[in-house]
N, C-alpha and C positions, 0 to 999 in steps of 0.2 A: 704627683710630685708635691712634697710638702713645701711650705713657705720658705724655710731655711735653704732648702736645695735650690729653689727657684731663684732666690736672691744671690746665692753663690754662683749659679750659672750666669746670671746677668752681669755680675762683677767680672767673671772670667772673659765673657764675650767683650765687654767694654775694654778690659785690659788688652786683649788681643788686637782690637781695632786701634787703640792708641799706639801700640807697638808697630802695627802695620803702617799706619800713616807716618809715624816718625821715621821708620825705615825708608819709606818712599822719599821723604824729604831729604834724607841723608844721601841717597844715591842720585837724586835729580835736583840739585840745588837751583833755586830761582835766581835770576839775574838781579843784581842790586837795583834799587829803585832809581829810575831815570836812565838806566842803561838800555841800549837798543840791542836786539838780538843780532848775532853775527850772521851775515849772508855770504854765500859762497861766491867767489869771483867767476866771471864769465870766461876768464882766460885759463887755458888756451882756447881760442875760438874753434869749436868743433861743428861738424855738420852731419846730419843723419839722413838727409835726402839731398838730391842735386838735380840740376837741369843739364841737358846734354844737347849738343849739336855737332855737325860735321862741316868741314870745308875742304874741297878738293881743288888743287891747282896743278898745272903741268902734268895732267894725266890724259890718256886716251879713253879710258873708262874708269869708273870709280864707284864702288858700292860699299856701304857700311851698314851693318845690322847690329843694333844694341837694344837691349830690353825688349826683344821681339818686334822691333820697329825698323823698317827699311827706310833709312834717311835719304836715299838717292833713287827711290823707285821710279821717278818720272824722268830722270836724266842720267841714269847709271852708264849708259852707252854713249853719252855725248862727251866729246873731248872738253876738258876744262882748261881755261886760260891761265896765264901766269898770274901771280898775285898782284894786286894793285901796288903802286909805288908808295913809299913812305911806311909809316907805322900802321899798316892796314889792319892788323889784328885788334888794335885798340878801337877800330871803327866797326868791328863785328857787332851785329845786333845780339841782344841777350838770347841765350839758348831757347829754342822753340819747344823742346820736349821737357816739361817741368814735372816736379813731384816724383822723381824716381827714387825709391828707397835704396839705400846703400846695401849691397851692391849686386846687380844682376850678373849673369855669366859674362865672360869677356866679349868685347866687341869683335865681330867678324868682319874683316876688311879684305876685299878683293879689288884689285886695281891693276891697270896696265900703265907702266911708266912711259915716258916719251920715246924711249928707245925700242918700244914694242914688247918689252918683257912683262909677262903676266906674274903677279905676285898675290900671295895670300898670307894673312897674318891674323893672329888672335891677340888683341890688346886687352890685358887684364886691368881694367880701371880700378877694381877693388884692390889689387895688389899695389898699384901705383899710389893709391890714397889709403893704404891699410890703417893708418893712424887716425883717419877721419879729421885731420887738422886742416883748417882753411888756410890758403896761401894769400898773403896780402903784404903791402908795403907800408902801412900806417903804423907808427909807433903805438904801442899799447896805451901809453899815457895820453895819446890824442884821441882815443876812442871813447865816446860817452858811455857811462855805465848802463848796463841793461839794454844796449842798442843792437846787439847782435841777434839775428834771427832769420836772416836771409839765407836761402839755399844758394850755394855757389853755382856758377855756370862752368861746366866742363866741356871743352872743345877738343875734338879729334881732327887734326889737320893732316891731309895727305898732300905732299908736294913732291912730285916726280918719284924718287925712290925712298923718300923719307916720311916717316910718320912722327908727328909731334902731338903731345897732349898738354893742354893748357888749362889753368884754372883762373876764373875771374870771380873774385869775391866783392860784393858791394858792401863797403865798410863805412859806417858813419864817422864823421870827424867833428871835433869840437870847434874847429875854425873853418872859415870859408876857403876852399881850394882855389877859387877865383875871387880875389878881393873885390867886394862890392856886390857879389852875386850871392844873395841869401839862399839860393837853391843849390849851392855848390858845396854843401857840407858833407861830402862823401868822396871816396876814391873807389875806382873799379878797375884796377890794373889787371892786365892779362899777363899771367906769369907762367913760364915754361916749367912743367913738372916732369916731363919724360920725353925722350927722343930716341929714334932708332932708324938707321939707314939700311935698306935691304939690297 
């Protein structure tokens, strides 16, 4: 290759690189100096895994299998008492089976109501929460930015002839829920999501 051809090739390569870089800057503009990059909002609050537990009341026997786990294997054939007085659901312990990816096959429920009738039901947790949106009562403006990350608790309650499904999301709050208690900056309301009487 002679010297003239070599110089011409170098000029063409340089011109191509300048056009390529200019084109990239045109399609991907840089933010103005001092501007911060936009961040996506955490709303709506979604969940991609959950914890699960069961509660049986007013039954002669009660068995629930979900995510291949038998939640009542030790006391399935033991009659269950009436629920405690008052807002007993808000006193439930957080769900014992955590880290369940959304969503296993439906929960298999077998129970005998107080009148001696045997029941079977398939409760499709995935269908109930198909949008994967957390249920909570805190106004969005009261939730600190980037604070969501907890998996919600999902409870299946059997009470005589009725099955209820609840969600409990632990949601941080900007203000104390109990004035003077610095550890009360959260809400964990138990919210009814689905119910059916058999």
